[in-house]
N, C-alpha and C positions, 0 to 999 in steps of 0.2 A: 504494497500497501502504497508505495514512495511514489511522489512528485511532483510538480514544477509547479503547479496553476491548481489554483483549492476546487473542491469538488465537492460534490455529494453524495450524504455517508446516512441512509432514510435506514427508522426505528420502524418494524411496526406496530401498529395503533396497538390498544392497552387491549385488545377483547377480536376478538374475527368471527368469525364461522372460515376454516379455509379454504372449500372447495370454494365461495364466493369470493374471498380476496383474492385470491390466487391472481384474481381474473382483471384485477380493479391493479393490482401490482403489474401486472402485466403492460398494462395500459401507463402506466406511471416507466416504467421504462422503458416503455418506446419513447420516450415526451423529451432522450434525451442524456449524454451522461451520469454515470450514476457512479462513484469508487463500489460500498460496497451497504448489503442488506444485513440490523439486526431482527433477530428472528426473540424480539423480547414479549414473556409470557410471565408474566411475575410469579401470578395464583393460580397454573395451571397446573394439570397431575403431566408429571416428568408424560403417557404417552402421549395425551395431546399436546404437548412440548415438539416429540418426536410425530405422531401423524405431520404435525401444522409442516414443520418443518422439509417432509418432506413431496407433503406438497409446491411450498414453498423454494426450497434450492434450483431444483429443476430447469425454472422459469429466472431467479437468479446470475444463475453462473449462466443458460445460454443467454443471457445479455451482458456479458462478460465482468457482469462484478458479482465481488469475496459477498460467501454466505453466511454472517457469523450467528450463534447465539452470543445471549445474553447468560451470568452467570455460574452455567451450567459445562462444564469441560467435561464432565462428562456425556454429559448428551453428545457438548460434539464434536465429539469424540468416537460414539455412536452415528453419528449421521453423517461421520466424514465431513464434517462439516470444515470451513474454511479457517475458521476459527473462531475465541469468542476472545470475550469485553465481561471483564471485573469489575467488582466494584470493588471500595476499600474494606463493606460484612464481607463478602461478598468466597475469599478465599484468597491465601501471597500468591504473587505471582510465579512466583516460584514450582506453587502449585501448582500449579495452572501450566503453567509450559512445562512440568511433567508428565501432566496427561496429553494433551494437547497436539505431547513431539514442537520437536526443532521447528519442522518444515513450518509449522502451521502460528497464524494472525491471532497475539495474544494479543486485546489491549486495553488500560487499566484506568478509572476512574479514579483522576485529583483536585477535584471540590476546584478550591480556589488554592490549590495551598502546595507550594510550591518545593517544599521541599519535595512531600510527597512526587513532583512530578520527578523532582531530581534523582529521587529514588527509585523509581517506575525505570529508567529511561537504563541509569547504571544496571539495572538487572538488566535490563536487553530487552524489554516494553515496542511491543513494533507503535505501539503512539500511548499520548499521553487523552489524555480526553477533563477540562474546564468545563465549569457552570453552579448553574444556573447562565448565562447570559443573563436572560430575560425573563419576566416573567411567563409561566407556562401550568394549564393543566393536566397533562398530561404525568407533572407526578410533583407527589412535596417536594420543595427543590431546600436540600442541605446546606448551602451558602451560596455567595454570588460572586460570583468574577464579572472580570471586566476585561475591552480587548486589550486596555494596557498589559493585562500579566498574556497575551496570545503577543501581543507587541513584546515584550520580555522573550520570549521564552523560544519563538520565531527567531528574534538578533543575536542569539548566544548558543541553541544549542540545533542539533541537526534531526533529533527525532518528531517525527512529524508529531504536531499536537490535536487532538479536535477542539471544537466550542463545538458545545447544548447548551442548549433550556433555553426557551421561547422564543426558537430563532425565524421569522417570516424573513420573505422576499425584499420586505421592503424594511425589514432592520438590520439584515447579514452586510449588506454593503460596508459599516464597519469593522467590521468582521474576513471580511474580505481586504478589505483598505491596513488591516493588523499586519495580517500574517500568517491566520486560519490557512491550513491546510487542509484540511476537510471542518464543513459545515453538516451538522446530526438536526437530521430535522425528521417528526413522527404531524402531528399537527402540524406544523403551514407548508406540510403538502396535503396530507388524503383530507383536509377541513378546508383546501384551498376556495374561494367563491366559485373558480373556471373546471378548480377539477385538480385532481394530482400527474394526468399527465404536462399541463398546464403550467402546475408550479413545477414541475422535474423545468420548464422549458426555461421560466422564469425562473428560476434558480442557476441556471444553467450561461443563464445572462446575466447577472452581479456574479460571478463565481471571471467570467469574461472578458469582464469592461476592467 
């Protein structure tokens, strides 16, 4: 997941019916460049996550994007997903890496902490995620990060950074200008007034500006 321009990092809605959502996802992916899709079903049973992954992963990979699982390296490995995203309360980076293997992507939530981000990068994380950048209804944000944190990181470190939390096509330009490598977006795409495909197109225009 290295890149020279900011790219879109899609996160699935908090709840959905996989059979119907896969068509919505395919339509969104047709809107333009998407680096990866993270399957995020926080309260679902393991088998539900696996079933959703089996449906969504082929569509994501066919579009040239990586397919990541939130929180659960064991399920990522069972699915053969491209990687996993772990939070500070989920599992240490080293343990997640051991489970998914050295070739998989492992990203780490770092909230608004420079210290946590430096630790994750030094340990070998493929990316660090900062947020919440803006107020969000998708999840209860424990911290608020700023574009200045993104700017500081991008100027000093090579490990890519992901901006997350309440990001829309309207407020994204400040994050792109600050040097974010990826914009992690959920509601800003799925709830877009013109639909997910148009939202992806808008984000790509912002990333390329």
